[in-house]
C-alpha positions as CSV (number, residue, x, y, z in Angstrom):
1,X,34.8,58.6,82.0
2,X,36.9,60.9,84.1
3,X,36.0,64.3,85.4
4,X,35.9,67.0,82.7
5,X,37.7,70.2,83.8
6,X,36.4,73.1,81.8
7,X,38.9,75.7,82.9
8,X,42.0,73.5,83.4
9,X,45.3,75.3,83.5
10,X,47.6,74.4,80.6
11,X,50.6,72.3,81.7
12,X,54.0,73.9,81.0
13,X,56.7,72.0,79.2
14,X,60.0,71.1,80.7
15,X,61.8,74.0,78.9
16,X,59.0,76.4,80.0
17,X,59.6,75.5,83.6
18,X,63.4,75.7,83.1
19,X,63.0,79.2,81.6
20,X,60.8,80.3,84.5
21,X,63.4,79.2,87.1
22,X,66.2,80.9,85.1
23,X,64.3,84.1,85.2
24,X,63.9,83.7,89.0
25,X,67.7,83.4,89.3
26,X,68.4,86.2,86.9
27,X,66.4,88.5,89.0
28,X,69.2,88.5,91.5
29,X,72.0,90.9,90.7
30,X,74.6,88.6,92.1
31,X,73.9,86.1,89.3
32,X,74.7,88.6,86.6
33,X,78.4,88.3,87.4
34,X,78.2,84.5,87.1
35,X,76.4,84.8,83.7
36,X,79.1,87.2,82.4
37,X,81.9,84.9,83.4
38,X,80.1,82.0,81.9
39,X,79.9,83.8,78.5
40,X,83.6,84.6,78.7
41,X,84.4,81.0,79.6
42,X,82.6,79.7,76.5
43,X,84.5,82.1,74.3
44,X,87.9,81.1,75.8
45,X,87.1,77.4,75.6
46,X,86.2,77.8,71.9
47,X,89.6,79.5,71.1
48,X,91.5,77.0,73.2
49,X,90.0,74.0,71.4
50,X,90.9,75.5,68.1
51,X,94.5,76.1,69.3
52,X,94.6,72.5,70.5
53,X,93.7,71.3,67.0
54,X,96.3,73.6,65.3
55,X,99.2,72.7,67.7
56,X,98.2,69.0,67.9
57,X,99.1,69.1,71.6
58,X,97.3,66.8,73.9
59,X,98.8,68.5,76.9
60,X,97.1,71.7,76.0
61,X,93.9,69.7,75.5
62,X,94.2,68.3,79.1
63,X,94.7,71.9,80.4
64,X,91.7,73.1,78.4
65,X,89.5,70.6,80.3
66,X,90.2,72.6,83.4
67,X,88.6,75.6,81.7
68,X,85.6,73.4,81.0
69,X,85.5,72.4,84.6
70,X,85.4,76.1,85.5
71,X,82.3,76.3,83.4
72,X,80.7,73.5,85.5
73,X,81.8,75.3,88.7
74,X,80.0,78.4,87.5
75,X,76.9,76.4,86.8
76,X,77.1,75.0,90.4
77,X,77.4,78.5,91.8
78,X,74.3,79.5,89.9
79,X,72.4,76.5,91.2
80,X,73.5,77.5,94.7
81,X,71.9,80.9,94.3
82,X,68.8,79.2,93.0
83,X,68.7,77.0,96.1
84,X,68.8,80.1,98.3
85,X,65.9,81.7,96.5
86,X,63.7,78.6,96.4
87,X,61.8,77.7,99.6
88,X,60.9,74.2,100.7
89,X,57.7,72.8,99.1
90,X,55.3,70.1,100.3
91,X,57.0,67.6,97.9
92,X,60.5,68.6,98.9
93,X,60.1,69.3,102.6
94,X,63.9,69.5,103.3
95,X,64.4,72.1,100.5
96,X,66.7,71.8,97.5
97,X,70.1,71.8,99.3
98,X,70.9,68.4,98.0
99,X,70.8,69.7,94.4
100,X,74.0,71.7,94.8
101,X,75.6,68.6,96.3
102,X,74.6,66.7,93.2
103,X,76.0,69.4,91.1
104,X,79.4,69.2,92.8
105,X,79.4,65.5,92.5
106,X,78.6,65.6,88.8
107,X,81.2,68.2,88.1
108,X,84.0,66.3,89.8
109,X,83.1,63.0,88.2
110,X,83.0,64.6,84.8
111,X,86.4,66.1,85.4
112,X,87.7,62.6,86.3
113,X,86.2,61.1,83.2
114,X,88.0,63.8,81.1
115,X,91.3,62.8,82.8
116,X,90.7,59.2,82.0
117,X,90.1,60.1,78.4
118,X,93.4,62.0,78.3
119,X,95.2,59.0,79.7
120,X,93.7,56.7,77.0
121,X,94.7,59.1,74.3
122,X,98.2,59.5,75.7
123,X,98.7,55.7,75.7
124,X,97.9,55.7,72.0
125,X,100.3,58.5,71.3
126,X,103.2,56.7,73.0
127,X,103.0,54.1,70.1
128,X,103.1,56.8,67.4
129,X,104.2,60.2,68.5
130,X,102.9,63.0,66.2
131,X,104.7,66.3,65.6
132,X,103.8,69.2,67.9
133,X,103.6,72.8,66.7
134,X,104.5,75.3,69.3
135,X,103.0,78.4,67.6
136,X,100.0,78.8,69.8
137,X,101.1,76.5,72.7
138,X,102.5,79.1,75.0
139,X,99.7,81.7,74.2
140,X,97.0,79.1,74.9
141,X,98.7,78.3,78.2
142,X,98.7,81.8,79.5
143,X,95.2,82.6,78.3
144,X,93.8,79.5,80.1
145,X,95.9,80.2,83.3
146,X,94.8,83.8,83.4
147,X,91.1,83.1,83.0
148,X,91.1,80.2,85.5
149,X,92.8,82.2,88.2
150,X,90.6,85.2,87.5
151,X,87.5,83.1,87.8
152,X,88.6,81.3,90.9
153,X,89.6,84.5,92.7
154,X,86.7,86.8,91.6
155,X,83.7,84.6,92.3
156,X,82.9,83.1,95.7
157,X,81.8,79.6,94.9
158,X,80.2,78.5,98.1
159,X,79.7,74.8,97.4
160,X,83.3,74.2,96.0
161,X,84.8,76.3,98.7
162,X,83.2,74.2,101.4
163,X,84.1,70.9,99.7
164,X,87.7,71.9,99.2
165,X,88.0,72.6,103.0
166,X,85.9,69.6,104.3
167,X,87.3,66.9,101.9
168,X,90.5,65.1,102.5
169,X,93.7,66.5,101.0
170,X,94.9,65.3,97.7
171,X,98.4,63.8,97.1
172,X,99.4,67.0,95.2
173,X,98.4,69.2,98.2
174,X,100.3,67.0,100.6
175,X,103.5,67.2,98.6
176,X,103.2,70.9,98.1
177,X,102.5,71.3,101.9
178,X,105.8,69.5,102.7
179,X,107.7,71.8,100.4
180,X,105.9,74.8,101.8
181,X,106.9,74.0,105.4
182,X,110.5,73.9,104.3
183,X,110.2,77.1,102.4
184,X,108.3,78.9,105.2
185,X,111.1,77.9,107.6
186,X,113.4,80.1,105.5
187,X,110.8,82.8,104.7
188,X,108.2,83.0,107.4
189,X,106.1,85.6,105.6
190,X,104.9,83.0,103.1
191,X,103.2,80.8,105.7
192,X,99.9,82.8,105.2
193,X,99.9,81.8,101.5
194,X,101.1,78.2,101.4
195,X,100.0,76.9,104.8
196,X,98.1,75.0,106.0
197,X,97.3,73.9,102.5
198,X,96.7,75.7,99.2
199,X,93.5,76.0,97.3
200,X,93.4,72.8,95.2
201,X,92.0,74.5,92.1
202,X,94.7,77.3,92.1
203,X,97.3,74.6,92.7
204,X,96.3,72.5,89.8
205,X,96.1,75.5,87.5
206,X,99.7,76.6,88.4
207,X,101.0,73.0,88.2
208,X,99.4,72.5,84.7
209,X,100.8,75.8,83.4
210,X,104.3,74.9,84.7
211,X,104.1,71.5,82.9
212,X,103.1,73.2,79.7
213,X,106.0,75.7,80.0
214,X,108.5,72.9,80.4
215,X,106.9,71.2,77.3
216,X,107.3,74.3,75.2
217,X,111.0,74.8,76.2
218,X,112.0,71.1,75.5
219,X,110.2,71.0,72.1
220,X,111.7,74.3,71.1
221,X,115.3,73.3,72.1
222,X,115.5,69.6,71.3
223,X,112.3,68.8,69.3
224,X,111.4,66.3,72.1
225,X,107.8,65.7,71.2
226,X,107.2,62.9,73.7
227,X,107.3,65.4,76.5
228,X,103.9,66.7,75.3
229,X,102.4,63.2,76.0
230,X,104.2,63.0,79.4
231,X,102.9,66.4,80.4
232,X,99.4,65.4,79.4
233,X,99.6,62.3,81.6
234,X,100.9,64.5,84.5
235,X,98.1,67.0,84.1
236,X,95.5,64.2,83.9
237,X,96.8,62.5,87.1
238,X,96.9,65.8,89.0
239,X,93.3,66.4,87.8
240,X,92.1,63.0,88.9
241,X,93.9,63.2,92.2
242,X,92.4,66.6,93.0
243,X,88.9,65.8,92.1
244,X,88.7,62.3,93.6
245,X,88.5,63.4,97.3
246,X,85.8,65.9,96.5
247,X,83.7,63.4,94.6
248,X,84.0,61.0,97.5
249,X,82.9,63.6,100.1
250,X,79.9,64.7,98.0
251,X,79.0,61.1,97.3
252,X,78.9,60.4,101.0
253,X,76.6,63.3,101.5
254,X,74.3,62.0,98.8
255,X,74.3,58.6,100.6
256,X,73.0,60.4,103.8
257,X,76.0,59.3,106.0
258,X,77.0,61.0,109.2
259,X,80.2,63.1,108.8
260,X,83.1,61.6,110.8
261,X,84.1,64.9,112.3
262,X,80.8,65.4,114.1
263,X,80.2,61.9,115.5
264,X,82.0,62.8,118.7
265,X,80.0,66.0,119.2
266,X,76.8,64.1,118.5
267,X,77.6,61.5,121.1
268,X,78.3,64.2,123.6
269,X,75.0,65.9,122.9
270,X,73.1,62.6,123.2
271,X,74.6,61.9,126.6
272,X,73.6,65.4,127.7
273,X,70.0,64.8,126.5
274,X,69.8,61.4,128.4
275,X,70.6,63.2,131.6
276,X,67.8,65.8,131.4
277,X,65.1,65.8,134.0
278,X,62.3,63.3,133.1
279,X,64.2,61.6,130.3
280,X,64.4,57.8,130.7
281,X,65.9,56.7,127.4
282,X,67.1,58.1,124.1
283,X,66.9,55.6,121.2
284,X,66.6,55.3,117.4
285,X,68.8,58.3,116.9
286,X,69.8,58.9,113.2
287,X,71.7,61.9,111.9
288,X,72.7,62.6,108.3
289,X,74.1,65.4,106.2
290,X,71.3,67.2,104.4
291,X,73.6,69.6,102.5
292,X,76.9,71.3,102.8
293,X,77.2,72.4,106.4
294,X,73.6,71.4,107.4
295,X,72.7,68.3,109.4
296,X,69.3,66.6,109.7
297,X,68.2,64.1,112.3
298,X,65.5,62.2,114.1
299,X,65.4,60.8,117.7
300,X,63.0,59.1,120.0
301,X,62.9,60.1,123.6
302,X,61.1,58.1,126.3
303,X,60.1,60.1,129.4
304,X,58.5,59.5,132.7
305,X,54.8,59.3,133.1
306,X,54.7,62.5,135.2
307,X,57.0,64.5,133.0
308,X,56.0,67.5,131.0
309,X,56.2,66.6,127.3
310,X,56.5,70.2,126.0
311,X,59.2,71.0,128.5
312,X,61.3,68.0,127.7
313,X,60.8,68.6,123.9
314,X,62.0,72.2,124.4
315,X,65.1,71.1,126.3
316,X,66.0,68.3,123.8
317,X,65.6,70.7,120.8
318,X,67.7,73.4,122.5
319,X,70.5,70.9,123.1
320,X,70.6,69.4,119.6
321,X,69.8,72.5,117.6
322,X,73.3,73.8,118.0
323,X,74.5,71.1,115.7
324,X,71.5,69.7,113.9
325,X,69.6,72.3,112.0
326,X,66.6,70.1,110.9
327,X,65.5,67.9,113.8
328,X,62.5,65.7,114.4
329,X,61.9,64.6,118.1
330,X,59.4,62.0,119.0
331,X,58.3,62.2,122.6
332,X,56.4,59.3,124.2
333,X,55.7,58.6,127.8
334,X,56.7,55.4,129.7
335,X,53.9,52.9,129.2
336,X,54.0,49.7,131.3
337,X,51.4,47.3,132.6
338,X,51.7,45.3,135.8
339,X,51.1,41.5,135.3
340,X,47.9,40.5,137.2
341,X,46.2,37.1,137.8
342,X,42.9,36.7,136.2
343,X,40.1,35.4,138.4
344,X,37.1,35.9,136.3
345,X,36.1,35.2,132.7
346,X,38.2,36.8,129.9
347,X,36.5,38.2,126.9
348,X,37.7,37.0,123.5
349,X,38.8,40.5,122.5
350,X,41.0,41.1,125.5
351,X,43.7,38.4,125.2
352,X,45.1,36.8,122.1
353,X,46.7,33.6,123.4
354,X,48.7,33.2,120.2
355,X,50.7,36.3,121.1
356,X,51.4,35.3,124.7
357,X,53.6,32.7,126.4
358,X,51.6,30.0,128.2
359,X,53.1,28.7,131.4
360,X,52.4,24.9,131.6
361,X,51.0,23.8,135.0
362,X,52.4,20.6,136.5
363,X,50.0,17.7,136.7
364,X,48.6,16.7,140.0
365,X,48.3,13.3,141.6
366,X,44.9,11.6,141.4
367,X,43.4,9.7,144.3
368,X,42.3,6.1,144.2
369,X,38.7,7.0,144.0
370,X,39.1,9.2,140.9
371,X,37.9,8.1,137.5
372,X,40.2,7.9,134.5
373,X,37.9,10.0,132.5
374,X,37.0,12.9,134.8
375,X,39.0,14.7,137.6
376,X,36.2,14.2,140.2
377,X,35.4,11.2,142.3
378,X,33.2,8.6,140.8
379,X,29.5,9.0,141.6
380,X,27.5,6.3,139.9
381,X,24.2,7.9,140.8
382,X,25.0,11.4,139.5
383,X,25.2,12.6,135.9
384,X,28.6,13.4,134.4
385,X,30.1,16.7,135.6
386,X,29.9,19.8,133.4
387,X,33.7,19.9,133.0
388,X,34.3,16.2,132.2
389,X,36.4,15.2,129.2
390,X,33.7,13.6,127.1
391,X,31.0,16.2,128.0
392,X,32.6,19.7,127.7
393,X,30.9,22.8,129.0
394,X,28.7,25.0,127.0
395,X,31.3,27.7,126.1
396,X,34.6,25.8,126.4
397,X,36.6,24.2,123.7
398,X,39.0,22.0,125.7
399,X,42.7,21.6,124.7
400,X,43.7,18.1,123.6
401,X,47.5,17.7,124.1
402,X,49.3,14.5,123.2
403,X,51.3,13.1,126.1
404,X,53.3,9.9,126.1
405,X,55.5,10.6,129.2
406,X,55.0,9.1,132.6
407,X,53.0,11.6,134.6
408,X,54.2,12.2,138.2
409,X,51.6,12.0,140.9
410,X,50.2,15.3,142.0
411,X,47.4,16.5,144.2
412,X,44.1,15.7,142.6
413,X,44.1,15.5,138.8
414,X,43.7,12.2,137.1
415,X,46.3,10.2,135.3
416,X,46.2,7.1,133.2
417,X,45.7,5.9,129.6
418,X,42.6,6.8,127.6
419,X,41.9,4.8,124.4
420,X,41.0,6.5,121.2
421,X,37.4,6.1,120.3
422,X,35.5,6.3,117.0
423,X,34.2,9.8,117.8
424,X,37.7,11.2,118.0
425,X,38.7,9.6,114.8
426,X,35.6,11.1,113.1
427,X,36.5,14.5,114.4
428,X,40.0,14.4,112.8
429,X,41.9,14.6,116.1
430,X,42.7,10.9,116.7
431,X,45.9,9.9,115.0
432,X,46.6,6.1,115.1
433,X,50.0,5.1,116.5
434,X,50.3,7.9,119.1
435,X,50.1,6.5,122.6
436,X,47.8,8.3,124.9
437,X,46.1,11.6,125.5
438,X,45.0,13.4,128.6
439,X,42.3,15.9,129.1
440,X,43.1,19.3,130.8
441,X,40.5,21.7,131.9
442,X,40.7,25.4,132.1
443,X,39.1,28.2,134.1
444,X,38.8,30.6,131.2
445,X,35.6,31.0,129.2
446,X,34.9,32.5,125.8
447,X,38.4,31.6,124.7
448,X,38.8,30.8,121.0
449,X,40.3,27.5,120.1
450,X,44.1,27.5,120.0
451,X,44.3,25.3,117.0
452,X,41.8,27.1,114.8
453,X,38.8,24.8,115.2
454,X,35.6,25.2,117.1
455,X,34.4,21.6,116.8
456,X,33.2,19.9,119.9
457,X,35.3,17.0,121.0
458,X,33.8,13.9,122.6
459,X,30.3,12.6,122.9
460,X,27.2,14.9,122.8
461,X,25.8,16.0,126.1
462,X,23.1,13.7,127.5
């Protein structure tokens, strides 16, 4: 049974938490204006959808989707205010800035899906073109245009304002910029309005209203109903082309990529950091976009052994903080070990020979008086030496290495062929068919067996 909590706090539902956060945002007076425009947007959208049904105009429906997109932009602005109010929590240590990036990405993707739906409906209307009623067409156009422009110019939408400036230009902006340069060459006073590039949202509102005005005139003059479908396709393509660069930019932010326009500045700062006093190496640097206009990063800095860690950390942070707002710096000192020759016994917990390279020693030539079993001269009257092949030492597990090559003569070690005996076969080390083996002795003690066995090899000690 689990622990019984007598005074456990009741858990709030999802809607209860949502209502609490909404009250937190509504406490700010700046959000009241957004809520007012949101209520007006819902009213205008309702009337426009009714007029779309009465006029049977798909071009007016495509233009109404821009009003629905304005509602999404107002919600994004409201989320931006909520992000500024909320502080980072232990669960979300970087804060909630990525939430407004997600809101911009969702709004632009939904606008593109609406444009694709208009293209599908327009393709069906080309096969059978219905009759268009122009009674509410022009009224709906001016109502939607007035509200969209009034919303865009009255409310400072920080996330969309940043994305529209940072993202690449759409094809509609590029064509209008070319026309604006020619026009500003004649009237220089218009350069402050049309150059370097217009606001994409204002531009698409004006272009959509212009297409609907042409549709109204052609239907009233010649009853040319197909122009309504053509205008709907034009508005859908302009909507898709305007929203696509913004969705790509916000999607890259969500994927934690480094913005291309700051890569050169980051490289320059890293080079400056690497030249600081005491810094030996800067590695494992990683920088990404945390939110709109804010960068996060981490870097490892290796310093000299005599350098001051706090001083180097302060200098590195001071250099990178001009561009990276959230920075993690890992400082570690240079740690190196000189290779040394071991002259005494090595404990088992000091070296792990499976993790080190073993340098083979060349065999040495044996003398004529040496025995084929041991590396010492033959003494019939003396017992076998402590380090002989068949009688290993007390704490040594000798290495048995197969060798079928011709051994060159050295300076004292034995050479020759040693037949397999029954004891080796019983130990599981003798493999029939493999030529010869040779015993090697070592100066290390307390070394675990390389091949994972501690069995004694050879005959028992006398």
